[in-house]
SEZATOR-134468 format. One record per atom (N, C-alpha, C): x, y, z negated; residue in three letters; atom name; residue number from 1. Coordinates in steps of 0.001 Angstrom, whole numbers, padded with zeros to 6 digits, always signed. Example, Ala and Ser with C-alpha at 12.3 -4.5 7.8 and 13.67 -1.06 7.14 Angstrom:
BEGIN
+---------+---------+---------+------+------+-----+
|       u |       v |       w | type | atom | seq |
+---------+---------+---------+------+------+-----+
| +013190 | -005690 | -007800 |  ala |    N |   1 |
| +012300 | -004500 | -007800 |  ala |   CA |   1 |
| +013200 | -003300 | -007800 |  ala |    C |   1 |
| +012850 | -002250 | -007080 |  ser |    N |   2 |
| +013670 | -001060 | -007140 |  ser |   CA |   2 |
| +012900 | +000030 | -007870 |  ser |    C |   2 |
+---------+---------+---------+------+------+-----+
This chain:
BEGIN
+---------+---------+---------+------+------+-----+
|       u |       v |       w | type | atom | seq |
+---------+---------+---------+------+------+-----+
| -012324 | +091889 | +059651 |  unk |    N |   1 |
| -011517 | +090884 | +059369 |  unk |   CA |   1 |
| -012323 | +089440 | +059625 |  unk |    C |   1 |
| -013578 | +089447 | +059238 |  unk |    N |   2 |
| -014522 | +088320 | +059404 |  unk |   CA |   2 |
| -014671 | +088230 | +060882 |  unk |    C |   2 |
| -014901 | +089364 | +061575 |  unk |    N |   3 |
| -015110 | +089146 | +062987 |  unk |   CA |   3 |
| -013945 | +088646 | +063768 |  unk |    C |   3 |
| -012838 | +088907 | +063420 |  unk |    N |   4 |
| -011512 | +088302 | +063971 |  unk |   CA |   4 |
| -011503 | +086869 | +063726 |  unk |    C |   4 |
| -011814 | +086428 | +062581 |  unk |    N |   5 |
| -011967 | +084880 | +062480 |  unk |   CA |   5 |
| -013020 | +084243 | +063047 |  unk |    C |   5 |
| -014193 | +085001 | +063101 |  unk |    N |   6 |
| -015291 | +084406 | +063843 |  unk |   CA |   6 |
| -014891 | +084320 | +065511 |  unk |    C |   6 |
| -014595 | +085313 | +066024 |  unk |    N |   7 |
| -014341 | +085580 | +067327 |  unk |   CA |   7 |
| -013125 | +084764 | +067907 |  unk |    C |   7 |
| -012247 | +084369 | +066962 |  unk |    N |   8 |
| -011298 | +083417 | +067469 |  unk |   CA |   8 |
| -011490 | +082004 | +067250 |  unk |    C |   8 |
| -012797 | +081850 | +066915 |  unk |    N |   9 |
| -013209 | +080251 | +066671 |  unk |   CA |   9 |
| -012528 | +079731 | +065315 |  unk |    C |   9 |
| -012074 | +080719 | +064396 |  unk |    N |  10 |
| -011627 | +080307 | +063184 |  unk |   CA |  10 |
| -009808 | +080164 | +063242 |  unk |    C |  10 |
| -009345 | +080293 | +064391 |  unk |    N |  11 |
| -007943 | +080228 | +064500 |  unk |   CA |  11 |
| -007181 | +081260 | +063982 |  unk |    C |  11 |
| -007816 | +082462 | +063594 |  unk |    N |  12 |
| -006759 | +083628 | +063221 |  unk |   CA |  12 |
| -007697 | +084206 | +061901 |  unk |    C |  12 |
| -006862 | +084201 | +061068 |  unk |    N |  13 |
| -007387 | +084856 | +059635 |  unk |   CA |  13 |
| -006446 | +086056 | +059198 |  unk |    C |  13 |
| -006792 | +087223 | +059143 |  unk |    N |  14 |
| -006051 | +088318 | +058956 |  unk |   CA |  14 |
| -006326 | +088972 | +057607 |  unk |    C |  14 |
| -005283 | +088967 | +056770 |  unk |    N |  15 |
| -005585 | +089727 | +055520 |  unk |   CA |  15 |
| -005564 | +091240 | +055632 |  unk |    C |  15 |
| -006095 | +091918 | +054710 |  unk |    N |  16 |
| -006179 | +093544 | +054746 |  unk |   CA |  16 |
| -004751 | +094079 | +054855 |  unk |    C |  16 |
| -003799 | +093483 | +053966 |  unk |    N |  17 |
| -002393 | +093888 | +054137 |  unk |   CA |  17 |
| -001738 | +093739 | +055322 |  unk |    C |  17 |
| -002191 | +092841 | +056327 |  unk |    N |  18 |
| -001768 | +092821 | +057507 |  unk |   CA |  18 |
| -002529 | +093557 | +058509 |  unk |    C |  18 |
| -003817 | +093572 | +058471 |  unk |    N |  19 |
| -004805 | +094473 | +059536 |  unk |   CA |  19 |
| -004458 | +095776 | +059499 |  unk |    C |  19 |
| -004539 | +096632 | +058168 |  unk |    N |  20 |
| -004521 | +097895 | +058215 |  unk |   CA |  20 |
| -003186 | +098525 | +058519 |  unk |    C |  20 |
| -002014 | +098105 | +058215 |  unk |    N |  21 |
| -000835 | +098471 | +058571 |  unk |   CA |  21 |
| -000653 | +098324 | +060250 |  unk |    C |  21 |
| -001318 | +097329 | +060616 |  unk |    N |  22 |
| -001278 | +097048 | +062197 |  unk |   CA |  22 |
| -002078 | +098190 | +062843 |  unk |    C |  22 |
| -003236 | +098451 | +062355 |  unk |    N |  23 |
| -004271 | +099521 | +062994 |  unk |   CA |  23 |
| -003466 | +100743 | +062913 |  unk |    C |  23 |
| -002785 | +101102 | +061724 |  unk |    N |  24 |
| -002166 | +102410 | +061800 |  unk |   CA |  24 |
| -001175 | +102619 | +062705 |  unk |    C |  24 |
| -000191 | +101483 | +062916 |  unk |    N |  25 |
| +000854 | +101450 | +064005 |  unk |   CA |  25 |
| +000127 | +101781 | +065193 |  unk |    C |  25 |
| -001005 | +100991 | +065689 |  unk |    N |  26 |
| -001575 | +101137 | +066911 |  unk |   CA |  26 |
| -002156 | +102610 | +067146 |  unk |    C |  26 |
| -002663 | +103204 | +066140 |  unk |    N |  27 |
| -003078 | +104591 | +066317 |  unk |   CA |  27 |
| -002035 | +105504 | +066430 |  unk |    C |  27 |
| -000990 | +105404 | +065664 |  unk |    N |  28 |
| +000147 | +106253 | +065736 |  unk |   CA |  28 |
| +000936 | +106054 | +067075 |  unk |    C |  28 |
| +000874 | +104896 | +067679 |  unk |    N |  29 |
| +001334 | +104745 | +068929 |  unk |   CA |  29 |
| +000311 | +104975 | +070064 |  unk |    C |  29 |
| -000841 | +105654 | +069764 |  unk |    N |  30 |
| -001802 | +106026 | +070741 |  unk |   CA |  30 |
| -002125 | +104913 | +071645 |  unk |    C |  30 |
| -002300 | +103788 | +070973 |  unk |    N |  31 |
| -002925 | +102517 | +071774 |  unk |   CA |  31 |
| -004275 | +102402 | +071493 |  unk |    C |  31 |
| -004800 | +102831 | +070358 |  unk |    N |  32 |
| -006157 | +102689 | +069958 |  unk |   CA |  32 |
| -006575 | +104033 | +069389 |  unk |    C |  32 |
| -007956 | +104118 | +069450 |  unk |    N |  33 |
| -008361 | +105515 | +068672 |  unk |   CA |  33 |
| -009765 | +105072 | +068183 |  unk |    C |  33 |
| -010001 | +105846 | +066983 |  unk |    N |  34 |
| -011240 | +105562 | +066161 |  unk |   CA |  34 |
| -012266 | +106077 | +067083 |  unk |    C |  34 |
| -013562 | +105332 | +067054 |  unk |    N |  35 |
| -014772 | +105790 | +067682 |  unk |   CA |  35 |
| -015457 | +106668 | +066678 |  unk |    C |  35 |
| -015705 | +107911 | +066824 |  unk |    N |  36 |
| -016408 | +108786 | +065931 |  unk |   CA |  36 |
| -017842 | +108246 | +065741 |  unk |    C |  36 |
| -018317 | +108576 | +064477 |  unk |    N |  37 |
| -019716 | +108295 | +064015 |  unk |   CA |  37 |
| -019916 | +106833 | +063699 |  unk |    C |  37 |
| -018919 | +106036 | +063526 |  unk |    N |  38 |
| -019196 | +104523 | +063093 |  unk |   CA |  38 |
| -018489 | +104203 | +061719 |  unk |    C |  38 |
| -019521 | +103489 | +060906 |  unk |    N |  39 |
| -018967 | +103192 | +059679 |  unk |   CA |  39 |
| -019536 | +101908 | +059767 |  unk |    C |  39 |
| -018838 | +100710 | +059274 |  unk |    N |  40 |
| -017185 | +100838 | +059160 |  unk |   CA |  40 |
| -016553 | +101190 | +060550 |  unk |    C |  40 |
| -015352 | +101949 | +060495 |  unk |    N |  41 |
| -014818 | +102441 | +061560 |  unk |   CA |  41 |
| -014533 | +101323 | +062654 |  unk |    C |  41 |
| -014910 | +101874 | +063945 |  unk |    N |  42 |
| -014614 | +100891 | +065063 |  unk |   CA |  42 |
| -013596 | +101613 | +065876 |  unk |    C |  42 |
| -012855 | +100831 | +066609 |  unk |    N |  43 |
| -011551 | +101307 | +067307 |  unk |   CA |  43 |
| -011956 | +100852 | +068822 |  unk |    C |  43 |
| -011256 | +101756 | +069799 |  unk |    N |  44 |
| -011217 | +101376 | +071215 |  unk |   CA |  44 |
| -009849 | +101478 | +071614 |  unk |    C |  44 |
| -009572 | +100888 | +072845 |  unk |    N |  45 |
| -008360 | +100845 | +073535 |  unk |   CA |  45 |
| -008332 | +102283 | +074176 |  unk |    C |  45 |
| -007095 | +102840 | +074019 |  unk |    N |  46 |
| -006937 | +104160 | +075093 |  unk |   CA |  46 |
| -006483 | +103734 | +076200 |  unk |    C |  46 |
| -006079 | +104539 | +077196 |  unk |    N |  47 |
| -005652 | +104101 | +078495 |  unk |   CA |  47 |
| -004229 | +103582 | +078290 |  unk |    C |  47 |
| -003478 | +104061 | +077324 |  unk |    N |  48 |
| -002046 | +103433 | +077090 |  unk |   CA |  48 |
| -002241 | +102261 | +076632 |  unk |    C |  48 |
| -003281 | +102035 | +075515 |  unk |    N |  49 |
| -003543 | +100656 | +075083 |  unk |   CA |  49 |
| -003953 | +099562 | +075946 |  unk |    C |  49 |
| -004769 | +100093 | +076992 |  unk |    N |  50 |
| -005151 | +099005 | +077962 |  unk |   CA |  50 |
| -004038 | +098618 | +078873 |  unk |    C |  50 |
| -003224 | +099637 | +079205 |  unk |    N |  51 |
| -001935 | +099309 | +079941 |  unk |   CA |  51 |
| -001048 | +098461 | +079187 |  unk |    C |  51 |
| -000798 | +098722 | +077900 |  unk |    N |  52 |
| +000040 | +097856 | +077153 |  unk |   CA |  52 |
| -000593 | +096401 | +076956 |  unk |    C |  52 |
| -001800 | +096327 | +076913 |  unk |    N |  53 |
| -002425 | +095120 | +076875 |  unk |   CA |  53 |
| -002310 | +094301 | +078152 |  unk |    C |  53 |
| -002527 | +094842 | +079240 |  unk |    N |  54 |
| -002401 | +094248 | +080440 |  unk |   CA |  54 |
| -000996 | +093640 | +080665 |  unk |    C |  54 |
| +000044 | +094630 | +080246 |  unk |    N |  55 |
| +001425 | +094200 | +080379 |  unk |   CA |  55 |
| +001719 | +092994 | +079441 |  unk |    C |  55 |
| +001226 | +092849 | +078209 |  unk |    N |  56 |
| +001253 | +091744 | +077343 |  unk |   CA |  56 |
| +000736 | +090717 | +077959 |  unk |    C |  56 |
| -000511 | +090711 | +078502 |  unk |    N |  57 |
| -001141 | +089669 | +079152 |  unk |   CA |  57 |
| -000331 | +088916 | +080202 |  unk |    C |  57 |
| +000222 | +089843 | +081211 |  unk |    N |  58 |
| +001102 | +089276 | +082205 |  unk |   CA |  58 |
| +002294 | +088541 | +081614 |  unk |    C |  58 |
| +002903 | +089235 | +080480 |  unk |    N |  59 |
| +004068 | +088488 | +079901 |  unk |   CA |  59 |
| +003674 | +087219 | +079347 |  unk |    C |  59 |
| +002549 | +087085 | +078686 |  unk |    N |  60 |
| +002137 | +085818 | +078014 |  unk |   CA |  60 |
| +001800 | +084807 | +079216 |  unk |    C |  60 |
| +001050 | +085248 | +080136 |  unk |    N |  61 |
| +000770 | +084282 | +081468 |  unk |   CA |  61 |
| +002094 | +083730 | +082019 |  unk |    C |  61 |
| +003172 | +084583 | +082111 |  unk |    N |  62 |
| +004255 | +084122 | +082788 |  unk |   CA |  62 |
| +004947 | +083251 | +081724 |  unk |    C |  62 |
| +004905 | +083350 | +080367 |  unk |    N |  63 |
| +005544 | +082422 | +079345 |  unk |   CA |  63 |
| +004856 | +081131 | +079667 |  unk |    C |  63 |
| +003536 | +081167 | +079616 |  unk |    N |  64 |
| +002819 | +079797 | +079781 |  unk |   CA |  64 |
| +003065 | +079176 | +081180 |  unk |    C |  64 |
| +003384 | +079808 | +082265 |  unk |    N |  65 |
| +003700 | +079202 | +083339 |  unk |   CA |  65 |
| +004818 | +078579 | +083381 |  unk |    C |  65 |
| +006127 | +079287 | +082822 |  unk |    N |  66 |
| +007265 | +078689 | +082777 |  unk |   CA |  66 |
| +007111 | +077352 | +081853 |  unk |    C |  66 |
| +006490 | +077522 | +080888 |  unk |    N |  67 |
| +006308 | +076332 | +079758 |  unk |   CA |  67 |
| +005645 | +075064 | +080583 |  unk |    C |  67 |
| +004619 | +075371 | +081458 |  unk |    N |  68 |
| +003907 | +074337 | +082177 |  unk |   CA |  68 |
| +004805 | +073813 | +083143 |  unk |    C |  68 |
| +005711 | +074595 | +083925 |  unk |    N |  69 |
| +006577 | +074129 | +084726 |  unk |   CA |  69 |
| +007782 | +073192 | +084123 |  unk |    C |  69 |
| +008087 | +073552 | +083150 |  unk |    N |  70 |
| +009103 | +072854 | +082269 |  unk |   CA |  70 |
| +008515 | +071470 | +081753 |  unk |    C |  70 |
| +007303 | +071361 | +081264 |  unk |    N |  71 |
| +006548 | +070435 | +080919 |  unk |   CA |  71 |
| +006576 | +069466 | +082061 |  unk |    C |  71 |
| +005975 | +069977 | +083074 |  unk |    N |  72 |
| +005754 | +069059 | +084232 |  unk |   CA |  72 |
| +007127 | +068589 | +084851 |  unk |    C |  72 |
| +008236 | +069177 | +084818 |  unk |    N |  73 |
| +009409 | +068687 | +085240 |  unk |   CA |  73 |
| +009854 | +067575 | +084251 |  unk |    C |  73 |
| +009664 | +067735 | +082905 |  unk |    N |  74 |
| +009948 | +066840 | +081995 |  unk |   CA |  74 |
| +009121 | +065597 | +082264 |  unk |    C |  74 |
| +007933 | +065666 | +082428 |  unk |    N |  75 |
| +006922 | +064596 | +082689 |  unk |   CA |  75 |
| +007607 | +063685 | +083824 |  unk |    C |  75 |
| +007945 | +064539 | +084949 |  unk |    N |  76 |
| +008441 | +063873 | +086179 |  unk |   CA |  76 |
| +009697 | +063045 | +085803 |  unk |    C |  76 |
| +010593 | +063614 | +085035 |  unk |    N |  77 |
| +012046 | +063138 | +084825 |  unk |   CA |  77 |
| +011619 | +061673 | +083787 |  unk |    C |  77 |
| +010773 | +061778 | +082922 |  unk |    N |  78 |
| +010460 | +060557 | +082052 |  unk |   CA |  78 |
| +009782 | +059566 | +083074 |  unk |    C |  78 |
| +008925 | +059958 | +083868 |  unk |    N |  79 |
| +008395 | +058878 | +084751 |  unk |   CA |  79 |
| +009501 | +058373 | +085771 |  unk |    C |  79 |
| +010175 | +059140 | +086295 |  unk |    N |  80 |
| +011426 | +058634 | +087101 |  unk |   CA |  80 |
| +012288 | +057718 | +086285 |  unk |    C |  80 |
| +012431 | +057951 | +085044 |  unk |    N |  81 |
| +013278 | +056971 | +084193 |  unk |   CA |  81 |
| +012730 | +055813 | +083896 |  unk |    C |  81 |
| +011371 | +055871 | +083701 |  unk |    N |  82 |
| +010651 | +054590 | +083291 |  unk |   CA |  82 |
| +010521 | +053762 | +084601 |  unk |    C |  82 |
| +010072 | +054332 | +085629 |  unk |    N |  83 |
| +009959 | +053563 | +087025 |  unk |   CA |  83 |
| +011458 | +052864 | +087229 |  unk |    C |  83 |
| +012523 | +053711 | +086969 |  unk |    N |  84 |
| +013726 | +053174 | +087269 |  unk |   CA |  84 |
| +014204 | +051967 | +086500 |  unk |    C |  84 |
| +013710 | +051993 | +085252 |  unk |    N |  85 |
| +013847 | +051066 | +084288 |  unk |   CA |  85 |
| +013272 | +049858 | +084683 |  unk |    C |  85 |
| +011983 | +049864 | +085135 |  unk |    N |  86 |
| +011168 | +048735 | +085453 |  unk |   CA |  86 |
| +011864 | +048211 | +086645 |  unk |    C |  86 |
| +012346 | +048991 | +087729 |  unk |    N |  87 |
| +012971 | +048145 | +088960 |  unk |   CA |  87 |
| +014140 | +047631 | +088612 |  unk |    C |  87 |
| +014879 | +047853 | +087498 |  unk |    N |  88 |
| +016147 | +047216 | +087034 |  unk |   CA |  88 |
| +015762 | +045800 | +086507 |  unk |    C |  88 |
| +014564 | +045666 | +085827 |  unk |    N |  89 |
| +014101 | +044363 | +085294 |  unk |   CA |  89 |
| +013703 | +043452 | +086437 |  unk |    C |  89 |
| +013445 | +043822 | +087516 |  unk |    N |  90 |
| +013060 | +042833 | +088339 |  unk |   CA |  90 |
| +013979 | +042203 | +089199 |  unk |    C |  90 |
+---------+---------+---------+------+------+-----+
């Protein structure tokens, strides 16, 4: 939990009541597996987990792209409106 907080630059803080049920779901879905011989327990992605992660990254990249396009279009319309208003004053 401390590592998640540290590695995220302090942006994420996960409580035990959130982390352990999530780990259980990921294990039950065969997306992660415990690495034997490590204490505390370490986990690694399975091939199914890697595939799911890659799919989620594609989905998130697409969502960011759509948001950037909409923001860019909005800025264009705002600038177009502002320039049009200035031309009316002249």
